[in-house]
C-alpha positions in Angstrom: 93.8 79.9 7.8 95.2 82.2 10.9 95.0 80.3 14.2 94.0 83.2 17.3 97.5 82.4 18.7 99.2 81.7 15.6 101.0 85.4 15.8 102.3 84.8 20.1 103.2 81.4 17.8 105.4 82.5 15.8 106.8 85.4 17.4 107.8 83.0 20.3 109.4 80.0 18.6 111.6 83.3 16.5 112.8 84.5 19.5 113.4 81.7 21.8 116.2 80.1 18.8 117.0 83.7 19.1 117.9 83.6 22.7 119.3 79.7 21.7 121.7 80.9 20.0 123.2 83.7 22.2 123.0 80.5 25.0 125.2 78.3 23.2 127.6 81.0 21.9 127.6 82.6 25.6 128.8 78.1 27.0 131.3 78.5 24.4 132.9 81.7 25.7 132.5 80.3 28.8 130.2 81.9 31.8 129.6 82.5 35.0 128.0 81.1 37.5 126.6 81.9 40.8 124.8 79.6 43.6 120.8 80.4 45.1 119.8 80.4 48.4 118.4 77.3 47.5 121.8 76.0 45.9 120.7 76.1 42.6 123.2 77.2 40.2 122.3 80.5 38.2 124.2 80.9 34.7 125.1 84.7 32.4 123.4 82.1 30.5 119.8 82.0 32.6 120.1 85.7 33.5 121.2 86.2 29.5 118.1 84.0 27.8 116.2 86.1 30.4 116.4 89.0 29.0 116.5 88.3 25.5 112.5 86.9 25.8 111.6 89.5 28.0 112.3 92.1 26.6 111.4 91.0 22.7 107.6 89.7 24.6 106.7 92.5 26.6 107.4 95.3 23.3 105.7 92.7 21.1 102.7 92.0 23.5 102.3 95.0 26.8 99.1 93.8 27.5 100.8 90.0 28.5 102.2 89.6 32.1 104.7 88.1 32.9 106.3 85.1 35.1 110.3 84.0 35.2 112.2 81.7 36.9 114.6 84.3 36.7 112.5 87.7 36.8 111.2 89.0 40.6 107.8 88.2 40.2 105.4 90.8 40.1 101.5 90.4 42.5 99.9 92.6 39.0 100.3 89.2 36.7 97.6 87.7 38.9 94.5 90.4 37.5 96.4 89.7 34.6 93.9 87.2 31.6 97.2 86.3 29.6 100.4 85.5 30.9 103.9 84.4 29.6 105.5 81.7 31.7 109.2 81.3 31.4 112.4 79.5 32.2 114.8 80.4 30.6 117.4 78.2 31.3 115.3 74.3 32.4 118.3 72.2 34.0 120.8 74.7 34.7 122.8 72.1 36.4 123.0 69.6 32.9 124.3 73.5 30.9 127.2 74.0 33.9 127.9 69.6 33.6 127.8 70.0 29.5 124.8 67.8 29.3 122.8 68.1 26.5 119.7 68.2 28.7 118.5 71.6 29.8 116.3 73.8 27.2 114.3 77.2 27.1 110.8 76.9 27.7 107.9 78.9 27.7 104.1 79.0 27.7 101.0 81.9 27.5 98.2 80.6 29.7 95.2 82.5 29.2 92.4 81.8 32.0 95.2 79.4 33.6 95.5 77.2 31.0 98.9 77.5 28.2 97.2 78.0 24.7 100.5 78.5 23.5 103.8 76.6 24.1 107.3 75.5 23.1 110.3 74.2 24.5 113.3 74.2 22.4 116.8 72.7 23.4 119.7 74.6 22.3 122.9 71.9 22.1 120.8 69.6 19.9 118.5 72.1 17.9 115.0 70.3 18.9 112.2 72.5 18.7 108.5 71.7 20.6 106.0 74.0 19.9 101.9 73.5 20.6 99.2 75.3 20.1 95.6 74.5 21.5 93.8 73.2 19.9 95.7 72.7 16.6 98.1 69.9 17.8 101.8 69.5 18.8 104.3 70.4 16.5 108.1 69.3 16.7 110.2 71.7 14.6 107.6 73.6 13.3 105.4 70.3 11.7 102.7 69.2 13.3 103.1 65.0 13.8 101.5 63.0 16.8 104.0 61.4 17.8 104.7 57.7 18.0 105.0 56.0 21.0 107.5 53.4 22.3 105.2 50.1 23.0 105.9 47.0 25.0 105.9 45.1 28.6 107.4 47.5 30.6 107.4 51.2 30.1 109.6 54.2 29.9 109.4 56.3 32.5 111.6 60.1 31.5 113.3 60.7 35.7 114.7 64.1 37.4 118.8 62.7 37.6 118.4 63.9 41.0 115.4 62.3 42.2 116.8 58.2 40.9 120.4 59.9 42.5 118.2 59.7 45.7 116.3 56.8 45.1 113.3 58.1 44.5 112.6 55.4 41.1 114.2 52.9 43.3 111.1 50.3 43.9 110.8 51.1 40.4 113.2 48.1 39.4 111.5 45.8 37.4 108.4 47.7 36.7 109.8 50.1 34.2 112.6 51.2 32.3 113.8 54.6 33.6 116.3 57.0 31.5 117.8 59.8 33.9 116.7 63.3 31.6 117.6 66.4 32.9 115.8 69.3 32.2 111.7 69.0 33.0 110.2 70.3 30.4 113.2 68.9 27.7 112.0 65.2 29.1 107.8 66.6 28.8 108.6 67.7 25.1 110.3 64.1 24.5 107.6 62.3 25.8 105.0 65.0 23.3 107.8 63.4 21.1 106.7 59.7 21.5 110.7 58.1 22.4 108.6 57.2 26.1 105.8 55.8 27.5 106.1 58.2 30.1 107.3 61.2 32.1 107.7 61.1 36.5 108.2 64.0 39.3 107.8 63.2 42.3 108.9 66.4 43.6 107.8 69.6 43.8 108.2 71.4 40.6 107.1 75.8 39.4 105.0 76.6 37.1 107.3 77.9 34.5 109.5 74.0 34.8 106.2 73.0 33.5 103.7 75.4 31.8 104.6 74.8 28.3 105.2 70.8 28.1 101.7 70.5 29.9 100.7 71.7 26.7 103.1 70.0 24.3 101.7 67.0 26.3 98.1 68.0 25.7 98.4 67.9 22.3 100.0 64.8 21.6 97.7 63.5 23.2 98.7 62.0 26.6 97.5 63.6 29.5 99.4 65.7 32.6 98.3 66.1 36.7 100.2 66.2 39.5 100.9 63.4 42.0 97.4 63.5 42.8 95.9 63.3 40.0 94.7 66.6 39.8 94.8 69.4 36.5 96.8 71.7 36.6 96.0 76.0 36.4 99.0 78.1 36.3 99.5 81.7 36.7 98.8 81.7 40.9 100.0 82.8 44.0 102.0 79.9 45.3 103.9 78.7 41.8 104.9 75.1 43.1 103.2 72.6 42.5 102.9 68.8 43.4 104.9 66.6 41.7 103.8 65.7 37.8 102.8 62.7 36.2 102.7 62.9 32.5 101.9 59.7 29.9 101.6 59.0 26.6 97.7 58.1 24.9 96.2 55.9 26.3 98.5 55.1 29.3 97.9 57.4 31.8 95.6 54.8 34.1 98.6 52.2 33.5 100.9 55.1 35.5 98.9 56.1 37.8 98.9 52.7 39.0 102.4 51.6 39.3 103.2 54.9 40.8 101.3 53.9 43.5 102.2 49.4 44.3 106.1 50.6 43.6 105.7 53.8 46.4 103.1 51.6 48.9 105.5 48.9 48.9 107.9 50.5 50.6 106.8 53.1 52.0 103.5 52.8 52.9 99.3 53.4 51.7 100.7 57.6 52.1 104.1 56.7 50.3 103.2 59.5 47.5 102.2 61.9 50.4 105.5 61.8 52.7 107.5 62.4 49.8 106.2 66.5 50.0 105.3 66.3 53.9 109.2 68.3 54.5 108.6 70.7 51.6 109.0 74.2 52.5 
């Protein structure tokens, strides 16, 4: 039986794997790297993946809007009911440094909510996908995920945030594992390889839109740091951090965050992190 978004799902998975093969070929042949205004790296692999995805998806679905990290933003997307939200390579630093923790991340958003999503790690061959109301599909198979259990929760965190000491107060309370791409971390969480993933710093919509649906369709919960749900395709693409947890673990993780941050920074710890963001 066909679902209302089956065509989008099939087309998306096909083009993502094609883009992934191209990324691997560019990585093998060698790529050029430059840096953006915020010093984040940008490679020819990012640009080529973006080109492949944009050409294919906008041709197949010409009425849908487009928002990508590597495409100049167009305000016309805000009037669209359906919008592709794309990060051609999330975790470019990992790609540049030869760490297999980068991913292509794409979500189709309808009325502000992701309804189709896929995260593909070309380096490992993993493809995680989901359709709203149809379940989480690691490598195409519907599977609710098998979550880890234990006294200390396993939290996947940004390698950069860990290096900055953002998670030092969590030591002794949780097992912190540093992983690259936030999209990949959310996919791993959905697949049951951790109890939570947390980002204490701002992210962009394209970083998390696909991962949010993957976690939700696996039975988990995703919000910003303040516990607010995400609405996508907004004029300002920045979001207020991420807290994602497996089924039944969200309240425990949110309490742990508040307690650990307050331990070193006072009652307003969570808010203080964002005071100087641009």
